[in-house]
C-alpha positions as a printed NumPy array, in Angstrom:
array([[  1.1  ,   0.816, -91.427],
       [  3.83 ,   3.401, -91.024],
       [  3.345,   5.7  , -88.034],
       [  4.266,   9.353, -88.349],
       [  6.488,  10.93 , -85.692],
       [  3.665,  12.296, -83.527],
       [  1.774,   9.024, -83.537],
       [  4.956,   7.135, -82.752],
       [  5.647,   9.297, -79.704],
       [  2.057,   9.145, -78.502],
       [  1.988,   5.365, -78.892],
       [  5.29 ,   5.106, -77.044],
       [  3.898,   6.999, -74.056],
       [  0.805,   4.76 , -73.955],
       [  2.922,   1.634, -74.346],
       [  5.27 ,   2.782, -71.602],
       [  2.505,   3.284, -69.059],
       [  0.756,   0.026, -69.877],
       [  4.021,  -1.893, -69.981],
       [  5.108,  -0.544, -66.615],
       [  1.764,  -1.41 , -65.004],
       [  1.857,  -4.935, -66.413],
       [  5.512,  -5.478, -65.635],
       [  5.115,  -4.237, -62.065],
       [  2.305,  -6.734, -61.535],
       [  4.233,  -9.636, -63.045],
       [  7.459,  -8.87 , -61.214],
       [  5.574,  -8.942, -57.911],
       [  3.968, -12.266, -58.845],
       [  7.249, -13.889, -59.898],
       [  9.1  , -12.636, -56.825],
       [  6.413, -14.042, -54.544],
       [  6.509, -17.344, -56.43 ],
       [ 10.246, -17.653, -56.104],
       [ 10.229, -16.459, -52.482],
       [ 12.602, -13.673, -53.326],
       [ 13.105, -10.632, -51.109],
       [  9.935,  -8.714, -50.354],
       [  9.795,  -5.209, -51.8  ],
       [  7.36 ,  -2.472, -50.967],
       [  5.409,  -0.767, -53.766],
       [  7.881,   2.122, -54.023],
       [ 10.764,  -0.253, -54.604],
       [  8.715,  -2.253, -57.115],
       [  8.008,   0.859, -59.164],
       [ 11.658,   1.83 , -58.927],
       [ 12.661,  -1.579, -60.307],
       [ 10.432,  -1.149, -63.351],
       [ 11.716,   2.385, -63.917],
       [ 15.277,   1.128, -63.535],
       [ 14.748,  -1.318, -66.395],
       [ 12.618,   0.895, -68.623],
       [ 14.479,   4.175, -68.573],
       [ 13.776,   6.574, -71.442],
       [ 16.495,   5.214, -73.737],
       [ 15.462,   1.599, -73.128],
       [ 11.819,   2.457, -73.836],
       [ 12.89 ,   3.898, -77.183],
       [ 14.888,   0.749, -77.963],
       [ 11.922,  -1.473, -77.082],
       [  9.638,   0.715, -79.201],
       [ 11.989,   0.47 , -82.188],
       [ 12.075,  -3.328, -81.887],
       [  8.277,  -3.434, -81.663],
       [  7.845,  -1.037, -84.574],
       [ 10.267,  -2.975, -86.769],
       [  8.36 ,  -6.208, -86.139],
       [ 11.061,  -8.057, -84.182],
       [  8.364,  -8.817, -81.629],
       [  4.709,  -7.889, -81.426],
       [  3.864,  -8.048, -77.733],
       [  5.959,  -7.769, -74.576],
       [  4.53 ,  -9.805, -71.715],
       [  5.634, -10.603, -68.165],
       [  9.023, -11.014, -66.58 ],
       [ 10.524, -14.508, -66.697],
       [ 13.667, -13.992, -64.635],
       [ 15.001, -11.105, -62.624],
       [ 18.613, -10.561, -61.608],
       [ 21.029,  -7.812, -60.65 ],
       [ 22.358,  -7.522, -64.203],
       [ 19.302,  -8.012, -66.376],
       [ 15.611,  -8.835, -66.648],
       [ 14.281, -11.394, -69.122],
       [ 10.757, -10.907, -70.48 ],
       [  8.495, -13.199, -72.428],
       [  7.454, -11.762, -75.781],
       [  5.683, -13.021, -78.89 ],
       [  5.919, -12.097, -82.556],
       [  2.973, -11.649, -84.937],
       [  2.937, -15.374, -85.66 ],
       [  2.569, -16.087, -81.936],
       [  6.082, -17.532, -81.579],
       [  7.545, -17.202, -78.092],
       [ 10.623, -14.994, -77.754],
       [ 12.848, -13.965, -74.856],
       [ 13.737, -10.293, -74.496],
       [ 16.747,  -9.724, -72.266],
       [ 17.197,  -6.167, -71.036],
       [ 20.47 ,  -5.304, -69.356],
       [ 20.252,  -2.745, -66.583],
       [ 22.053,   0.469, -67.425],
       [ 22.36 ,   1.582, -63.807],
       [ 24.283,  -1.36 , -62.322],
       [ 27.68 ,  -0.02 , -61.216],
       [ 28.669,  -3.396, -59.756],
       [ 27.895,  -5.074, -63.072],
       [ 30.011,  -2.491, -64.918],
       [ 33.028,  -3.193, -62.699],
       [ 32.754,  -6.938, -63.208],
       [ 32.466,  -6.967, -66.994],
       [ 35.863,  -5.425, -67.804],
       [ 37.849,  -8.648, -67.438],
       [ 35.58 , -10.422, -69.926],
       [ 35.77 ,  -7.66 , -72.566],
       [ 39.384,  -6.539, -72.297],
       [ 41.608,  -9.185, -73.858],
       [ 38.909, -10.434, -76.237],
       [ 40.168,  -9.496, -79.741],
       [ 36.609,  -9.417, -81.063],
       [ 35.887,  -6.301, -79.025],
       [ 38.492,  -3.565, -79.267],
       [ 38.497,   0.161, -78.508],
       [ 35.453,  -0.074, -76.25 ],
       [ 34.399,   3.148, -74.563],
       [ 34.285,   2.875, -70.771],
       [ 31.116,   4.822, -70.051],
       [ 28.376,   2.63 , -68.593],
       [ 25.93 ,   2.689, -71.5  ],
       [ 28.64 ,   1.911, -74.073],
       [ 29.959,  -0.964, -71.978],
       [ 26.525,  -2.51 , -71.541],
       [ 25.747,  -2.108, -75.243],
       [ 28.975,  -4.001, -76.014],
       [ 28.   ,  -6.637, -73.443],
       [ 24.666,  -7.15 , -75.212],
       [ 26.44 ,  -7.329, -78.577],
       [ 28.836,  -9.833, -77.041],
       [ 26.024, -12.115, -75.906],
       [ 24.338, -11.871, -79.299],
       [ 27.572, -12.712, -81.116],
       [ 28.418, -15.585, -78.744],
       [ 24.949, -17.058, -79.256],
       [ 25.337, -16.782, -83.009],
       [ 28.754, -18.433, -83.058],
       [ 27.606, -21.217, -80.736],
       [ 24.43 , -21.775, -82.758],
       [ 26.449, -21.963, -85.995],
       [ 28.699, -24.574, -84.34 ],
       [ 25.588, -26.713, -83.658],
       [ 25.613, -26.121, -79.926],
       [ 22.074, -26.009, -78.531],
       [ 21.648, -22.447, -77.334],
       [ 18.75 , -19.984, -77.71 ],
       [ 18.775, -18.842, -81.325],
       [ 19.702, -15.13 , -81.481],
       [ 17.09 , -12.924, -83.173],
       [ 18.132,  -9.292, -82.744],
       [ 20.205,  -6.918, -80.627],
       [ 19.946,  -3.178, -80.115],
       [ 21.713,  -1.163, -77.435],
       [ 21.13 ,  -2.991, -74.109],
       [ 18.401,  -5.326, -75.414],
       [ 18.905,  -8.838, -76.819],
       [ 16.052, -10.783, -78.416],
       [ 16.399, -14.551, -78.699],
       [ 14.488, -17.812, -78.917],
       [ 12.407, -18.583, -75.845],
       [ 13.312, -21.943, -74.317],
       [ 10.017, -23.089, -72.885],
       [  6.38 , -22.557, -73.742],
       [  3.864, -19.745, -73.289],
       [  6.034, -17.761, -70.911],
       [  7.064, -20.709, -68.732],
       [ 10.784, -21.276, -69.151],
       [ 12.31 , -24.742, -69.288],
       [ 13.81 , -25.936, -65.985],
       [ 17.519, -25.622, -65.337],
       [ 19.547, -28.641, -64.262],
       [ 19.619, -27.072, -60.801],
       [ 15.823, -27.12 , -60.691],
       [ 15.304, -30.536, -62.248],
       [ 17.858, -33.315, -62.732],
       [ 17.794, -35.026, -66.15 ],
       [ 16.192, -38.439, -66.571],
       [ 19.312, -39.787, -68.257],
       [ 22.247, -37.892, -66.683],
       [ 24.955, -39.976, -68.364],
       [ 23.571, -39.181, -71.821],
       [ 23.213, -35.477, -70.977],
       [ 26.781, -35.363, -69.644],
       [ 28.142, -36.761, -72.915],
       [ 26.058, -34.304, -74.96 ],
       [ 27.41 , -31.396, -72.925],
       [ 30.989, -32.598, -73.404],
       [ 30.311, -32.593, -77.147],
       [ 28.874, -29.074, -76.892],
       [ 31.953, -27.783, -75.07 ],
       [ 34.166, -29.381, -77.705],
       [ 32.192, -27.652, -80.475],
       [ 32.291, -24.349, -78.611],
       [ 36.068, -24.527, -78.368],
       [ 37.007, -26.059, -81.709],
       [ 34.335, -24.593, -84.004],
       [ 32.953, -21.468, -82.356],
       [ 36.386, -20.655, -80.859],
       [ 34.896, -19.566, -77.548],
       [ 34.814, -20.73 , -73.921],
       [ 31.57 , -20.428, -71.952],
       [ 33.335, -19.171, -68.842],
       [ 30.56 , -19.637, -66.28 ],
       [ 29.105, -23.067, -66.981],
       [ 27.139, -24.748, -64.201],
       [ 23.818, -26.41 , -63.509],
       [ 22.323, -22.913, -63.173],
       [ 22.725, -22.028, -66.85 ],
       [ 21.884, -25.292, -68.551],
       [ 18.211, -25.963, -69.28 ],
       [ 16.525, -29.217, -70.231],
       [ 14.054, -28.861, -73.07 ],
       [ 12.494, -31.682, -75.083],
       [ 15.03 , -34.137, -73.722],
       [ 18.086, -32.085, -74.699],
       [ 20.327, -29.739, -72.712],
       [ 20.352, -26.087, -73.756],
       [ 23.215, -23.826, -72.699],
       [ 22.347, -20.189, -71.993],
       [ 23.814, -17.057, -70.374],
       [ 26.793, -16.726, -72.713],
       [ 27.418, -12.984, -72.357],
       [ 30.648, -13.581, -70.421],
       [ 31.955, -16.165, -72.922],
       [ 35.346, -15.247, -74.356],
       [ 37.508, -16.039, -77.355],
       [ 39.871, -18.989, -76.89 ],
       [ 42.799, -16.554, -77.208],
       [ 41.614, -14.476, -74.241],
       [ 44.213, -14.485, -71.417],
       [ 41.675, -16.081, -69.043],
       [ 40.266, -18.624, -71.514],
       [ 42.273, -21.615, -70.278],
       [ 41.437, -20.943, -66.627],
       [ 37.762, -20.447, -67.454],
       [ 37.591, -23.648, -69.514],
       [ 39.095, -25.737, -66.717],
       [ 36.642, -24.197, -64.269],
       [ 33.731, -25.048, -66.595],
       [ 34.923, -28.64 , -66.85 ],
       [ 35.341, -28.957, -63.08 ],
       [ 31.825, -27.582, -62.538],
       [ 30.386, -30.012, -65.07 ],
       [ 32.107, -32.979, -63.416],
       [ 31.101, -31.864, -59.935],
       [ 27.414, -31.724, -60.824],
       [ 27.23 , -35.009, -62.734],
       [ 29.358, -36.865, -60.195],
       [ 26.598, -36.159, -57.686],
       [ 24.207, -37.941, -60.06 ],
       [ 26.474, -41.017, -60.015],
       [ 27.73 , -40.46 , -63.552],
       [ 31.196, -41.827, -64.238],
       [ 32.856, -38.611, -65.402],
       [ 36.126, -38.163, -67.251],
       [ 39.079, -36.833, -65.216],
       [ 39.359, -33.076, -65.786],
       [ 42.73 , -33.308, -67.557],
       [ 41.425, -36.007, -69.899],
       [ 38.291, -33.982, -70.484],
       [ 40.377, -30.89 , -71.179],
       [ 42.345, -32.727, -73.901],
       [ 39.117, -34.015, -75.436],
       [ 37.654, -30.504, -75.637],
       [ 40.774, -28.706, -76.841],
       [ 41.759, -31.468, -79.298]])
């Protein structure tokens, strides 16, 4: 059913209030669970308002109204740059909705080096909202290029302004564990799969992850899933070589601790680059 303008605005106001109440409750629960810093109620409300400013509420409403997702549920992860929420579509399929904060000045300063020098993103305006919209587009595009190269990443669904919708890795709002949280049962096999993924990223998708570690690799149904690819850059980016070597060193460091016989970084580098 198509809503007229007045109904749309009225529904948005109702949705905003209900969403904020629910999100405030869930953010408090998740922060207690993870033993994060304790916030008083004023700060909790400020956090929700920081995420769901007026423009972001309109973006979320448009995505809801267009059927990208049907229901927005609780927060899954909370960081300085973004919040990730669990959503579902009309078929009940789990989705992840990542909302980048539009008020993070520190985030804005840090993103320049990953955007400038990437030929895929030229003539970017430097105001905060434009930069963060490009950052969201960048993550969506990186996910799409990685997915097309048969690298296991969350499948990208939609992007609008500072909001990215993607496949939810996990079930019913419980995300799959990262390697940091839970070591794999067969670390040698997982190491070799990840080497193959990095090779595909470089040779087929033509990108470098740029921040790979045990914190942004999940294990789901026996397979590693790489996520957080917003900072990933084209292989022709001035920092691409440095970032690739850092990714490889991080990979070796983690799996060496699990007694996996890893490839020397230089040998691994040649394998990935080809």
